VOFI-18989 format. One line per 3 residues: number of its first residue (from 0); their letters; for each residue x, y, z of C-alpha. Coordinates in steps of 0.2 Angstrom, whole numbers, plus 2048, in hexadecimal, padded with zeros to 3 digits. Example, Ala and Ser with C-alpha at 12.3 -4.5 7.8 and 13.67 -1.06 7.14 Angstrom:
0> AS> 83E 7EA 827 | 844 7FB 824 $
This chain:
0> MGL> 164 D2B 6B8 | 16A D23 6C8 | 169 D29 6DA $
3> SNA> 175 D37 6DF | 172 D39 6F1 | 16A D31 700 $
6> LVV> 167 D33 713 | 169 D23 71E | 160 D24 72F $
9> GGG> 168 D18 73B | 17A D12 73E | 176 D00 741 $
12> IGG> 17B CF1 736 | 16E CF4 729 | 171 D07 728 $
15> LAV> 184 D06 727 | 183 CF8 71A | 177 D02 70F $
18> AAA> 181 D11 711 | 191 D08 70C | 188 CFF 6FE $
21> LAQ> 181 D0F 6F7 | 191 D19 6F9 | 19B D0C 6F0 $
24> RGV> 18F D0F 6E1 | 193 D21 6E0 | 184 D28 6EB $
27> AVT> 188 D36 6F7 | 182 D2F 707 | 17F D38 718 $
30> LLE> 17C D2C 727 | 172 D33 736 | 175 D2A 747 $
33> QAD> 16D D2F 757 | 17B D29 762 | 18A D34 764 $
36> RFS> 196 D25 760 | 196 D13 75C | 198 D08 76B $
39> EIG> 198 CF7 772 | 185 CF6 773 | 17E CE5 76E $
42> AGL> 184 CD3 76F | 188 CC5 763 | 180 CC2 752 $
45> QIS> 181 CB5 745 | 186 CB8 733 | 17F CAB 728 $
48> PNG> 184 CA8 716 | 176 CB2 70F | 17C CC1 719 $
51> LVV> 18E CBE 715 | 18C CBF 702 | 188 CD1 705 $
54> LRK> 197 CD5 710 | 1A2 CCC 703 | 19B CD8 6F6 $
57> LGL> 1A0 CE6 701 | 1B1 CDF 702 | 1B0 CDB 715 $
60> EAA> 1B2 CC9 718 | 1C5 CCB 71D | 1C0 CD9 729 $
63> LRQ> 1B4 CCD 732 | 1C2 CC1 735 | 1CE CCF 73B $
66> KGA> 1C0 CD4 747 | 1C0 CC2 74F | 1B1 CBB 746 $
69> VQG> 1AF CA9 74A | 1AC C9D 73B | 19D C92 741 $
72> KAV> 19F C7F 73E | 18E C79 744 | 17D C7C 74C $
75> VLN> 17B C70 75B | 16A C6D 763 | 16A C66 775 $
78> SEG> 15C C63 782 | 15F C6B 793 | 164 C5C 79C $
81> RAV> 16B C50 78F | 17E C4E 78C | 17B C47 77A $
84> PVA> 176 C54 76D | 165 C52 766 | 16B C57 755 $
87> RLD> 17A C5F 74C | 17A C68 73C | 18B C69 734 $
90> LTR> 18D C7A 72D | 19D C75 724 | 192 C6B 718 $
93> LAA> 18C C7B 711 | 193 C80 700 | 1A6 C84 701 $
96> DQR> 1A3 C97 6FF | 195 C97 70B | 19C C9C 71C $
99> YYF> 193 C9F 72D | 19B CAC 739 | 198 CB1 74B $
102> MHR> 19D CC2 751 | 199 CD0 75D | 18C CDD 756 $
105> ADL> 198 CEB 75A | 1A6 CE3 750 | 19B CE2 741 $
108> VDV> 195 CF4 743 | 1A8 CF9 744 | 1AB CF0 733 $
111> LAG> 19D CF7 72A | 1A0 D09 731 | 1B2 D07 72A $
114> AAK> 1AB D02 719 | 19F D11 719 | 1AD D1D 71E $
117> RAN> 1B8 D17 710 | 1AA D19 704 | 1A9 D2B 709 $
120> VTF> 198 D2A 713 | 196 D3A 71D | 191 D36 730 $
123> EMG> 186 D41 73B | 187 D3A 74C | 17B D40 75A $
126> AGV> 16E D43 74D | 15E D3D 754 | 150 D3D 747 $
129> AQV> 13F D44 74C | 135 D42 73C | 137 D3C 72A $
132> RPG> 12C D44 71D | 12A D3B 70C | 129 D47 6FD $
135> ALP> 130 D4C 6EC | 140 D50 6F6 | 13E D46 706 $
138> EVM> 143 D4E 717 | 149 D49 727 | 147 D54 736 $
141> LND> 153 D52 745 | 150 D54 757 | 159 D65 757 $
144> GTK> 14D D6C 74A | 159 D6B 73B | 154 D63 72B $
147> RRA> 15D D57 71F | 157 D54 70D | 15C D47 700 $
150> ELV> 156 D3E 6F1 | 154 D2E 6FB | 151 D2C 70E $
153> VAA> 155 D1A 714 | 14E D17 725 | 158 D0A 72E $
156> DGI> 152 D10 73F | 14D CFF 746 | 13D CF9 74F $
159> HSV> 138 D0A 755 | 13A D12 744 | 134 D23 741 $
162> ARR> 132 D21 72F | 128 D10 730 | 11B D1A 73A $
165> ALN> 11B D28 72D | 118 D1B 71F | 10D D0E 728 $
168> GPD> 105 D16 737 | 107 D0E 749 | 10F CFD 74A $
171> NAA> 103 CF1 752 | 111 CE6 75A | 10B CD9 766 $
174> FSG> 115 CD1 775 | 11A CBF 76F | 11A CB8 781 $
177> QVA> 12D CB6 780 | 13C CBF 787 | 14E CBD 783 $
180> WRA> 15D CC1 78E | 16D CC5 785 | 17E CC4 78D $
183> TIK> 191 CC1 789 | 19C CB7 794 | 1AE CB1 794 $
186> NHV> 1B1 CA1 78B | 1B5 C97 79A | 1AC C87 793 $
189> EHP> 1B7 C85 784 | 1A7 C88 779 | 1AA C80 767 $
192> DEV> 1A8 C8B 758 | 196 C86 757 | 184 C8D 75B $
195> HVA> 17D C83 769 | 16B C83 76D | 165 C7B 77E $
198> MGN> 153 C78 77D | 147 C77 78C | 135 C78 791 $
201> GRH> 130 C8A 78B | 141 C90 78A | 152 C8E 781 $
204> LVS> 164 C94 782 | 16E C99 772 | 181 C9A 774 $
207> YPI> 190 C9D 768 | 1A1 CA4 769 | 1A6 CB5 763 $
210> RGG> 1B6 CC0 763 | 1C2 CB2 75E | 1BA CA6 76A $
213> QLI> 1BE CB1 779 | 1AC CB5 77D | 19C CAB 77C $
216> NLV> 18C CB4 777 | 17C CAE 780 | 16A CB0 77C $
219> AVE> 15E CA8 788 | 14B CA8 783 | 13D CA5 78F $
222> ERD> 12A CA4 78C | 120 CAF 799 | 10F CB6 79C $
225> GWA> 116 CC7 7A2 | 119 CD5 795 | 12B CDB 793 $
228> AEG> 130 CEB 78A | 138 CEA 778 | 14A CEE 776 $
231> WAQ> 15A CE5 779 | 164 CF1 784 | 159 CF0 794 $
234> PDD> 164 CEA 7A3 | 15D CDC 7AD | 163 CD1 7BD $
237> PGA> 16E CC2 7B8 | 164 CB9 7C6 | 155 CBA 7BB $
240> VRA> 15C CB0 7AD | 164 CA3 7B9 | 153 CA1 7C1 $
243> AFQ> 14A C9F 7B1 | 157 C91 7AB | 157 C87 7BB $
246> GFQ> 158 C75 7B6 | 164 C77 7A7 | 173 C6D 7A9 $
249> GPA> 185 C6B 7A2 | 18D C7A 798 | 17C C83 797 $
252> AQM> 17B C84 7AA | 18E C89 7AB | 18C C97 79E $
255> IGA> 17C C9E 7A6 | 184 C9D 7B7 | 193 CA8 7B0 $
258> VEA> 187 CB6 7AB | 18C CC7 7B4 | 182 CD3 7A9 $
261> VTL> 173 CD0 79F | 166 CDA 795 | 154 CD5 793 $
264> WGL> 14A CD6 782 | 138 CD5 781 | 134 CCC 770 $
267> HLH> 126 CD3 767 | 11D CCE 757 | 11D CDC 749 $
270> PVA> 114 CDB 739 | 11F CDD 72A | 11B CEF 724 $
273> EVW> 110 CF0 715 | 117 D00 70F | 12A D00 70E $
276> QRD> 12C D0F 703 | 123 D1F 6FD | 129 D2F 6F6 $
279> GVV> 13B D2D 6F8 | 13B D25 709 | 13F D12 70B $
282> LLG> 140 D06 71A | 14E CFA 71D | 151 CEC 72A $
285> DAA> 147 CEC 73A | 13F CFC 735 | 135 CF2 728 $
288> HPT> 135 CE0 72E | 13B CDD 740 | 13D CCA 744 $
291> LPF> 13E CBF 753 | 150 CB9 756 | 14D CA6 754 $
294> LAQ> 155 CA5 743 | 163 CB1 746 | 15E CBB 736 $
297> GAN> 15B CCD 73C | 16C CD3 737 | 16D CC8 727 $
300> MAL> 15C CCF 721 | 162 CE1 724 | 172 CDD 719 $
303> EDA> 168 CD5 70C | 15C CE4 70C | 16B CF0 70A $
306> YVL> 172 CE7 6FB | 162 CE6 6F2 | 15E CF8 6F5 $
309> ADC> 16F CFE 6EF | 16D CF3 6E0 | 15C CFA 6DB $
312> AAQ> 164 D0C 6DE | 172 D08 6D2 | 165 D02 6C5 $
315> GGA> 15D D13 6C6 | 14B D18 6C2 | 13D D20 6CC $
318> DLA> 136 D10 6D2 | 147 D0A 6DB | 13F D09 6EC $
321> ARY> 130 CFF 6E6 | 13B CF3 6DD | 145 CF1 6ED $
324> QAR> 135 CEC 6F7 | 12F CE0 6EA | 140 CD7 6EA $
327> RFK> 140 CD6 6FD | 12E CD4 703 | 12A CC1 701 $
330> RVK> 13B CBC 707 | 13B CC5 718 | 129 CBF 71B $
333> RVI> 12F CAD 719 | 13E CB0 724 | 133 CB8 732 $
336> KAA> 126 CAA 731 | 134 C9D 733 | 13C CA6 742 $
339> EGN> 12B CA6 74B | 12A C93 748 | 13B C8F 750 $
342> AKR> 136 C94 761 | 129 C87 762 | 135 C7A 75D $
345> YHL> 142 C7F 76B | 135 C80 779 | 12C C6F 778 $
348> PPG> 127 C69 78A | 12D C58 790 | 122 C49 789 $
351> LVR> 11E C3F 77A | 11E C4E 76E | 12F C54 773 $
354> SVA> 136 C43 773 | 130 C3F 761 | 136 C50 75B $
357> HLG> 147 C4E 762 | 149 C3D 75C | 144 C43 74A $
360> LHL> 152 C50 74B | 15F C44 752 | 15B C37 744 $
363> GSR> 15B C44 737 | 16B C4C 73B | 174 C3C 73D $
366> WAP> 16D C32 72E | 168 C40 722 | 173 C50 727 $
369> GRM> 173 C56 715 | 160 C56 714 | 15E C5F 724 $
372> LGA> 16B C6D 720 | 163 C6E 70E | 153 C73 716 $
375> FNW> 15B C84 719 | 161 C86 707 | 153 C92 704 $
378> LYG> 15A C9D 712 | 16D C9B 712 | 16E C99 6FF $
381> EDV> 166 CA9 6FA | 172 CB5 6F2 | 16B CC6 6F0 $
384> TRR> 17A CCC 6E7 | 175 CC2 6D7 | 168 CCE 6CF $
387> P> 158 CC5 6CB $
C-alpha cells in the first residue's frame, strides 16, 4: 500500500519540490514553514541539467522562463588581471535537451510554491518546529506547543535541521577557512548569458545574469583565518568585499565596485549524515548533505532528492525511506567531494603552478572542448527521473 499522507518541514527549494512531487502522486501533504510568508530572501542560483529534469517532470520549465530564468551559454574562467579568458566551456555543446538556467532563488521558490498549491498541498506558515520525534506515527512539535503527525515526516529544514540532530546527534561542522559574500547588482556591464569565474590568489568571484538579464548575481569567495558564522542572510559592509578584491581588474572590478548591499556567509564543512531516515522521519537536501557552493549543486541536489523520495513513496513499501537513502548516498558524497576540490583550483597563487594549470585549461578548452565538458557528464548527465 502506498503512502497516504506526509508532513514536510521547510519551505525552501527541496521542501517545496518534494511537497509538489508527493502531492502530484496523490499523497495528502502539509508543509510547515517557519516564516510568515515567502519573500525575496536569497540571491541567484544555477539550475544544471540534472536539476532541470526534475523541474520538467513537475511540469515547470515553461514557468522558469516566464520568471525570467536566463538560459546559460557557457562557463568562462578568467584570472583577475587578464583580458583573455583562461578557458571557456561551451554549454551549448551539451545534449540538445540539456539546458542550464540562471535565476533568482525567490523566483524558483515562487514557481515551486505555485506547483505545490495546484497539487493541493496545505501550507502552514509561521510554523516554527521545535522537535521532531520518529515513531510508529512520527510527530512534529511546533514552537507554540501544538503537534502534527503523519505517516512520513520529510525534514527539508536546512543546515540547522532539527530532525538531523534527532537522527544523528550533534553535527560536527568545521569552518572551511573560506567566506562568501553574496550580492545582486544591476547589469550595467552587459554581462553575457554565461557564468564568469574570475580567479585570484586565495579568492574568486562568480557572476552570472538573472531576471532576464536585468540583474547580475555575484558570489565572492575569500580564504581567511578568522572564523565566520554560517548562514547566508547576515548583512556585511560592501567595503569589506571591495577591500578583499583589490587588484581585480576589468568587469570583475566594475561589478564589485557597484555592490550596494551584501551578505556574508561563513562556509563550513559538514559530514554527510550517516542516518537519513528512521521510524518515519527522513532528511532531504541540506538537512542531509550540506555542500560548499563551488559546484553550484545545492539546489540541484535538493531537487534530485525530492524526486527520488517521491518515486520511492509511489512504489510503496515499509522500506521506502531506506531505498531513498540507498539511491542518493553515493551520489551526494561524490558531488560534495568535487565541490570541495574546486576551491583549490580557483585560488592558486601566482607562480609556476598557476601558470601550468591555467595553460592546461586554456589548451583543453580550445583544442578538446568536448572532452573537457564530457568530464562533467557524471554530474549533468544524471537523470533521476529514470528509475534504476
